[in-house]
N, C-alpha and C positions, 0 to 999 in steps of 0.2 A: 504494500500500500504506500502511495507517494506521501511524502511529508507535506505536500501542498494541500492535501485534504484537511490537515489540522488548521489551516488558515480559514477554512470555510465554517468551522464549527467551534463552539465554546462549551466547555464542560459545565454542567449544572451542579452547583454545590448544595450540600445539605442545608436546609433552613431558608433557602432563597425563595422569593416569590415566583409566580409564573411569569414567563416572558413570551412576547410575541416571537413567533418563529421557533418555539420550543417543540421538540419531538417527544411525543408520549407513545408508550406501547401498552398492550393488554387493556385497552379501553373498551368498556361496555356501555353502549347507549341504550338507556331504558326508556321506552315510549309507552304512553298510555294508549290502549286500543280498545274500542268497543267490541264486545264479544256477541252477546245476544240481548236484544231489548235495551234495558237501561243498565246492563251489567258491563263492567269495565275490567280489564286486566292489563298486565304488562307484557310487552314483547321486547326481547333483548337482541340488539344488533352488535356483534363483536367487530371491533376495529383493531386489527393487529398493530397498526400505527395510525397516529393522527398528529397534526401540526396545529398549534395555536395561531389563530389569525387576529384575535382581538388586539386593539391598539395597545402599545406598551404603556402609554401614559395612563390609560384606564386601569390596566393591571397593577401598575405601581400605586395609583391612588387607592384602589381596592385593598391592597395589602396594608397600606398605611392606616386606612380607616379601621380595618378589622383589628389591628393591633393596638389601637389607641384607646386606653381605658377611660380617658377623660371625656369622650364623646357620648352624648345621650343617644337613645335609640333612633330618634328622628335623623340626626346628623349621620349616624352610621348607615341607615337605609339610603339616605340621599347620596352618600359618597361611594356606596358599594356597587360593584359590577354584578348584576343579577345572573347573567349568563356569560359563559366563555364561548366565543366563536371558534370553531375548529374545522379543519378540512381532512377528510379521510385520505389515508395513504396506504400503499401496498408496495411490496417488493417489485422492482422493475423487471427482474428476471422472470417473475411469474406472471406479470401483467402484460408484458410487451407482446405476447402471443395474440392478444385480442386486437392489436393494431393491424389494420389491413395493409400488408405490403411493407417492404423494407424502407421505401421512401417516407412513409408515415412514421415508422419507428424512429428513423433518423431525425425527422423533424421534431418529434416529441422529445427525444433525448437532447436535442439542441435548444429546447424551450422555444420553438417556433410555432407550436400549436397552442392557441389561446385557452383551450380547455384544460390542458395538463401542465404540471410543473415538475421538472426532473430535479432530484437532489442526488448528488454524488454520495458514495458510501461514507459513513462516519467511522473513523479509525477508533480502535479500542481505547486509546489514550484520551479521546474526547468524549467517550461514552461513559456516563456515570456508572453503569454496570460493568465497565471494562470488557465488554464482549464485542462491541462494534455493531454497526447497523449496515446492512446491504443498501445499495442504491435504491432510492424510493421514487415512486411516481405519485404525485398528488393530483386528485381529480376535483376541479372546482365545481363540478356538478354535484359533488358529494359533500357539501358544506352543511354543518349542523351545529347545534349548541347544546351545552350542558349547564345546569345550575352551578354557579361558582362554588357554593358551599359544598355541594355534592362532590365536585371534582377535588376540592381541597381535602375532604375526608378520605376519598378513595386513594389519593396520592399519599396521604399521611399513613394510611393503613397498609400500603403496599399493593393495593389492588391494581392501581395504575402506576406504571413505572415512568419516572422522568429520566430521559436519556441524554439529550444534548440540545443545544440551541444554535441558531445561525448567527454568525458574526455580522456586524452592522451592514456592510454593503450588500451581502447576500440576503439579509433580511429585507432591506429596501427593495431589492429586486423581486423577491417573492411578494411583498406587499403591493407593489405597483402592478404586477401581473394579475394578482387576485382582484384588485380594484378595477382593472381594465375589463376583466371577464364579467364582473357584476354590473358594470356600467355600459355594457353593449346596448346598442339601439337596433331593434329589429326594423328593417325597411320593407315596405310593400313589395318592392322588386329591387334587386341589386343593380348597381350602375352598369355592370358589364352585361346585363341582360336587356338593356335598353338600346335603342338605335344610336349609333355613334355619329350619324350625320355625314359620313364620308361621301355618300352619293349625292348630297345636295350641292347646289351651285352657289357661289357667292352672289349676293344681291348686286345688281347694277346700280350705279349712282346716276 
């Protein structure tokens, strides 16, 4: 593994708050689902990996507010982040088979496809578990959220593993690409499907 990978990722230390661009593993998303009539139950979606997309300033403020014993309940609620925004990720070696054709796989790996974001492998020395993480592919169509309080408890009890986080420039790259995907504008018809006017003549004066 190249030493250059170490410049992409930062180790997560014990006791630190959550970070934008942090890689989590063994995450379970629990959704409330209607079963029959007025009966409700839970369904569980397992995410081998997920990456935090919530803004870092919101995560920092949330941690500060939760740890401040001088604040009353109103100020705590007003300053807390109720849900953490995440994007599901999977191992690229297992997922790339679903991309049609080598050209598509190459474009995805080069981060030229707006739906996906490729992350290089995390070396063991940057992984909190010291195991290392294989190259990942993030799918911006698989964005979801979890209550912050639930995620904190699950991480504290070891149900969710905090692994590593992206260094600043790589975090900005991920954040800008995620924002671009979410801000896409659907057009009635693409420009390349419209007449280009090449057959028309210039108007006479």
